[in-house]
N, C-alpha and C positions, 0 to 999 in steps of 0.2 A: 189746152197746149200752152207753154210759154212762149210769147212773140220771139221771134227769132227770123234768120234768113233762110233757114232750111226747113224744107218742108217737110211734113210727115212722112212722104214717100221718099224724102232723100236721106232721112235719118239712118235706115238701114246698109247704106252704102258708104258709109263713113266708117273709119276704122276705131279701135277700142279708144286710142290713143286721143283723136279727134271728138270724140262722144265725150270723154271725161273731161277734158280741156271742156267743152260747151257747159255741161253740167258744173264744173268748178267754176266758170265763169257766169254762172245764172242765165243762161242761154235757153239751157234746157233742163228739165226734171228727169229722175230716172222714170217717172211715171210716164213722160212724154217718149222717152227711148222706149219701154217695156209696150206700151200703146201700139207705136209703130211698127216694132217686130211680131207683135201679135196679128196688125193688119197684114204686113207682109206672109204671115204666115197661113193667115186666112184665104190671102190671096192664091197662095201657089201650093200648099198643101196637098189640095185634092191630086193632084200632077205629081208631084215629087214624093211624097210619101215619105217623109224623112222623119216623123217622130210616129212613136210608138205609144206614147202617152202624153196626151195635151192639155194641162192645168193652167188656163187663162187666170181663173180667180186666184189662184196661187201665187203667180207672176205679178198680178196686179197689186195682192197685198203686201206681198214683201217689195213691190217698189214702192209703196207709199211707206211703209215702214224705213225704209233706206232714206226716202225723202224728207223725213221727219227728223234724221238724225243729225 
């Protein structure tokens, strides 16, 4: 994870505008954000059952691709 003042457990609480600014400013990468949301999903999905299909590998690959762009 990129060095930032926001912990992984706090990333998912930010709105998309804040996340975009942190990525644009180099404080986070798309992979940082993706991993934070994956961790959150893993922590709560068993209780909330919000997803019918989960493809973390694809999400990680897409985040890496975006980060290289």
